[in-house]
C-alpha positions as CSV (number, residue, x, y, z in Angstrom):
1,X,18.1,0.0,-3.0
2,X,15.4,-1.5,-5.4
3,X,12.2,0.3,-5.8
4,X,8.8,-0.3,-7.5
5,X,9.1,1.1,-11.0
6,X,7.0,4.2,-11.6
7,X,5.9,4.6,-8.0
8,X,6.4,7.8,-5.9
9,X,8.0,7.3,-2.5
10,X,7.1,9.3,0.6
11,X,7.0,9.2,4.4
12,X,3.6,9.6,6.0
13,X,3.0,10.2,9.7
14,X,0.4,7.7,11.0
15,X,0.7,8.0,14.8
16,X,2.6,10.0,17.3
17,X,6.3,9.6,16.5
18,X,5.6,7.0,13.8
19,X,5.9,7.5,10.1
20,X,5.7,4.8,7.4
21,X,7.7,4.6,4.2
22,X,5.3,4.1,1.4
23,X,5.3,3.7,-2.4
24,X,2.2,5.1,-4.2
25,X,1.4,4.6,-7.9
26,X,-1.5,4.6,-10.4
27,X,-4.9,6.1,-10.1
28,X,-8.4,5.0,-9.4
29,X,-10.0,3.2,-6.5
30,X,-7.4,2.5,-3.8
31,X,-5.9,-0.8,-2.7
32,X,-3.3,-1.1,0.0
33,X,-0.8,-4.0,-0.2
34,X,0.8,-5.2,3.0
35,X,4.0,-7.2,2.9
36,X,5.1,-10.2,5.0
37,X,8.2,-11.6,6.7
38,X,11.1,-11.5,6.1
39,X,10.3,-8.9,3.4
40,X,9.4,-5.3,2.7
41,X,6.9,-3.5,0.4
42,X,9.1,-4.7,-2.5
43,X,7.5,-8.1,-2.5
44,X,4.5,-6.5,-4.2
45,X,6.5,-4.9,-7.0
46,X,5.0,-7.0,-9.9
47,X,1.5,-7.0,-8.6
48,X,1.6,-3.3,-7.7
49,X,2.8,-2.3,-11.2
50,X,0.0,-4.4,-12.8
51,X,-2.8,-3.1,-10.5
52,X,-1.6,0.5,-11.0
53,X,-3.1,0.4,-14.5
54,X,-6.5,1.2,-13.0
55,X,-6.1,1.5,-9.2
56,X,-4.3,3.8,-6.8
57,X,-1.9,1.3,-5.3
58,X,-0.4,2.0,-1.9
59,X,2.5,-0.2,-0.7
60,X,3.9,0.7,2.8
61,X,6.6,-0.9,4.9
62,X,4.8,-1.9,8.1
63,X,5.6,-0.3,11.4
64,X,8.9,-1.9,12.5
65,X,10.0,-3.1,9.0
66,X,11.9,-1.8,6.1
67,X,12.4,2.0,6.0
68,X,9.4,2.7,8.3
69,X,9.9,3.8,11.9
70,X,10.6,1.2,14.5
71,X,9.3,2.5,17.8
72,X,9.6,0.6,21.0
73,X,6.4,-0.8,22.5
74,X,3.2,-1.7,20.8
75,X,3.2,-4.1,17.8
76,X,-0.3,-5.5,18.3
77,X,-2.0,-6.0,15.0
78,X,-4.7,-3.6,16.2
79,X,-2.1,-0.8,16.4
80,X,-0.5,-1.8,13.1
81,X,-3.9,-1.9,11.4
82,X,-4.7,1.6,12.8
83,X,-1.4,2.7,11.2
84,X,-2.7,1.5,7.8
85,X,-6.1,3.2,8.2
86,X,-4.4,6.4,9.2
87,X,-2.0,6.1,6.2
88,X,-4.9,5.7,3.7
89,X,-6.7,8.7,5.2
90,X,-3.6,10.8,5.1
91,X,-3.5,10.0,1.4
92,X,-7.1,11.0,0.9
93,X,-8.9,7.7,1.1
94,X,-11.6,7.0,3.7
95,X,-12.5,3.6,2.1
96,X,-10.1,1.1,0.6
97,X,-9.5,-2.4,-0.4
98,X,-6.7,-4.2,1.5
99,X,-4.5,-7.2,0.7
100,X,-1.9,-8.7,3.0
101,X,0.6,-11.5,2.8
102,X,2.0,-13.4,5.8
103,X,2.4,-10.8,8.7
104,X,0.7,-8.2,6.5
105,X,-2.3,-10.5,6.2
106,X,-2.6,-10.6,10.0
107,X,-2.6,-6.8,10.0
108,X,-5.2,-6.8,7.2
109,X,-7.4,-9.3,9.1
110,X,-7.4,-7.1,12.2
111,X,-8.1,-4.1,10.1
112,X,-11.1,-5.8,8.6
113,X,-12.5,-6.6,12.1
114,X,-11.7,-3.3,13.6
115,X,-12.6,-1.0,10.7
116,X,-15.4,-2.7,8.7
117,X,-16.7,0.6,7.4
118,X,-13.3,1.5,6.0
119,X,-12.2,-1.8,4.4
120,X,-14.3,-2.6,1.4
121,X,-12.6,-5.8,0.2
122,X,-10.0,-8.0,2.0
123,X,-7.4,-10.5,0.8
124,X,-5.2,-12.6,3.0
125,X,-2.4,-14.6,1.5
126,X,-0.9,-17.7,3.1
127,X,-1.9,-17.3,6.8
128,X,-4.5,-18.5,9.2
129,X,-6.0,-16.1,11.7
130,X,-3.8,-16.0,14.8
131,X,-6.1,-18.1,17.1
132,X,-6.3,-20.8,14.5
133,X,-2.6,-20.7,13.7
134,X,-1.7,-21.6,17.3
135,X,-4.5,-24.2,17.5
136,X,-3.2,-26.2,14.5
137,X,0.4,-26.2,15.6
138,X,1.0,-29.4,17.6
139,X,3.4,-32.3,17.9
140,X,6.5,-32.7,15.6
141,X,4.7,-30.9,12.7
142,X,5.0,-27.7,14.7
143,X,8.7,-27.7,14.1
144,X,8.0,-26.0,10.8
145,X,7.0,-23.0,12.9
146,X,9.9,-22.9,15.2
147,X,10.4,-19.2,14.7
148,X,6.9,-18.5,16.1
149,X,7.9,-20.1,19.4
150,X,11.4,-18.6,19.4
151,X,10.1,-15.0,19.0
152,X,7.3,-15.6,21.5
153,X,9.9,-15.7,24.3
154,X,10.3,-12.8,26.7
155,X,12.6,-9.9,25.5
156,X,16.3,-10.6,25.4
157,X,17.2,-14.1,24.2
158,X,15.4,-14.2,20.9
159,X,16.9,-10.8,19.8
160,X,20.4,-11.9,20.9
161,X,20.2,-15.2,19.1
162,X,18.9,-13.8,15.9
163,X,21.5,-10.9,16.0
164,X,24.2,-13.5,16.2
165,X,23.6,-14.7,12.7
166,X,20.9,-12.5,11.1
167,X,21.5,-13.4,7.4
168,X,21.5,-17.1,8.2
169,X,18.2,-16.7,10.2
170,X,16.3,-14.5,7.8
171,X,17.8,-16.1,4.7
172,X,16.7,-19.6,5.9
173,X,13.0,-18.5,5.3
174,X,13.7,-16.9,2.0
175,X,15.3,-20.2,0.8
176,X,13.0,-22.7,2.5
177,X,9.6,-21.1,1.7
178,X,10.3,-20.3,-2.0
179,X,9.4,-23.0,-4.6
180,X,11.1,-20.8,-7.2
181,X,14.2,-19.1,-5.7
182,X,14.7,-17.1,-8.9
183,X,11.5,-15.1,-8.1
184,X,13.6,-13.3,-5.5
185,X,16.6,-12.0,-7.4
186,X,19.9,-11.3,-5.6
187,X,19.4,-7.5,-5.4
188,X,15.9,-7.9,-3.8
189,X,17.2,-10.7,-1.5
190,X,20.0,-8.4,-0.3
191,X,17.5,-5.6,0.3
192,X,15.3,-7.9,2.4
193,X,18.3,-9.2,4.5
194,X,19.6,-5.6,5.0
195,X,16.2,-4.4,6.1
196,X,15.8,-7.3,8.5
197,X,19.3,-6.9,10.0
198,X,18.2,-3.3,10.9
199,X,14.9,-4.3,12.4
200,X,15.5,-7.3,14.7
201,X,13.9,-5.9,17.9
202,X,10.8,-4.7,16.1
203,X,10.4,-7.9,14.0
204,X,10.6,-9.9,17.2
205,X,8.1,-7.6,18.9
206,X,5.7,-8.1,16.0
207,X,5.9,-11.9,16.5
208,X,5.8,-11.7,20.3
209,X,2.5,-9.7,20.0
210,X,1.0,-12.6,18.1
211,X,1.6,-14.9,21.1
212,X,0.0,-12.4,23.5
213,X,-2.1,-9.4,22.9
214,X,-3.2,-10.5,19.4
215,X,-4.5,-13.7,20.8
216,X,-6.5,-11.7,23.4
217,X,-8.0,-9.4,20.7
218,X,-8.9,-12.3,18.4
219,X,-10.4,-14.3,21.3
220,X,-12.6,-11.3,22.3
221,X,-13.9,-11.1,18.7
222,X,-14.6,-14.8,18.4
223,X,-16.4,-14.8,21.8
224,X,-18.5,-11.8,20.7
225,X,-19.3,-13.4,17.3
226,X,-17.6,-10.6,15.3
227,X,-16.9,-11.6,11.7
228,X,-15.5,-10.0,8.6
229,X,-18.4,-8.2,6.8
230,X,-16.7,-7.5,3.5
231,X,-15.9,-9.8,0.6
232,X,-12.8,-11.9,1.5
233,X,-10.4,-13.8,-0.7
234,X,-7.9,-16.2,0.9
235,X,-5.1,-17.9,-1.0
236,X,-2.9,-20.5,0.7
237,X,-0.5,-23.3,0.1
238,X,-2.1,-26.6,1.1
239,X,-0.7,-26.6,4.6
240,X,-4.0,-28.1,5.9
241,X,-3.2,-31.4,4.1
242,X,0.2,-31.5,5.6
243,X,-0.7,-30.5,9.2
244,X,-4.2,-32.0,9.4
245,X,-6.7,-29.2,9.3
246,X,-9.4,-27.8,7.0
247,X,-8.2,-24.3,6.2
248,X,-11.3,-23.2,4.3
249,X,-13.5,-24.2,7.3
250,X,-11.3,-22.3,9.7
251,X,-11.6,-19.2,7.5
252,X,-15.4,-19.6,7.0
253,X,-15.8,-19.2,10.7
254,X,-14.6,-15.6,10.3
255,X,-15.9,-14.7,6.9
256,X,-19.4,-15.2,5.4
257,X,-18.5,-13.9,1.9
258,X,-15.4,-16.1,1.4
259,X,-13.5,-17.2,-1.7
260,X,-10.9,-19.7,-0.5
261,X,-8.3,-21.2,-2.8
262,X,-5.0,-23.1,-2.7
263,X,-2.0,-22.4,-4.8
264,X,0.8,-24.6,-6.2
265,X,3.5,-21.9,-5.9
266,X,5.6,-21.3,-2.8
267,X,4.9,-19.0,0.1
268,X,6.1,-15.9,-1.7
269,X,3.2,-16.1,-4.1
270,X,3.2,-12.4,-5.1
271,X,6.7,-12.9,-6.5
272,X,6.4,-16.5,-7.6
273,X,3.0,-16.2,-9.3
274,X,2.3,-12.5,-9.7
275,X,-0.1,-12.9,-12.6
276,X,-2.2,-15.3,-10.6
277,X,-2.3,-13.1,-7.6
278,X,-3.1,-10.0,-9.7
279,X,-6.0,-11.9,-11.3
280,X,-7.4,-13.0,-7.9
281,X,-7.2,-9.5,-6.5
282,X,-9.0,-8.1,-9.6
283,X,-11.7,-10.7,-9.2
284,X,-12.1,-9.8,-5.5
285,X,-12.5,-6.1,-6.4
286,X,-15.5,-6.9,-8.6
287,X,-17.4,-8.7,-5.8
């Protein structure tokens, strides 16, 4: 199984009956990097190795993914964010910078809202906040997000359908979303597919939460006027041009201190353009 070169691996308890697999490397102020779908912490391997030159870099597998525990039940982003805060504290860090990609960015977003005194800097890569994501999906353009609707269905059918052809399902996204397929070499791709095959119920539960409890939590924050207090960097593909929305404006409603940019690489930007992502994170950490 591939690993991040020079990083130490450990299992860290973060909640009752839940431990996360985590890779830790470097020294200095801490930054936690959260992976997306259909991946594991390995997606950060290039960025993590670069940042470890002057930061303590913490790369967990999220609850329900990779080699972390996959409990039944709660996959709200609130619970998954609490996992990350508990992980950092277990490693000796009461304050930390946090960057997330895809699903990990939704966890990071929730951590920023729920734990503003803990998260010093926040980066979200290639997502919209959950409320905004559902709002911009409409008409035939929503077909690009078919998996969101599939995994939002009640327990049973989505899990059965995905389990019938897991490599075809998860591999579809690895192929479709990468502008540069060579950025995910065969050994890493195989590791992603293996991890996903072993995590179908929990991956579906994560997505199902984003069509239910996560919407409730985000709606409550929006109605209360809660916003992200820390410096925020958002990098996205230009989906707004394709689907007809202003991504920067949507993010400004949540973050006052926002640096929003678009990228020309594919969805898997930490693997396709690691130098660009590393530079953006270093810039964020100076704000």
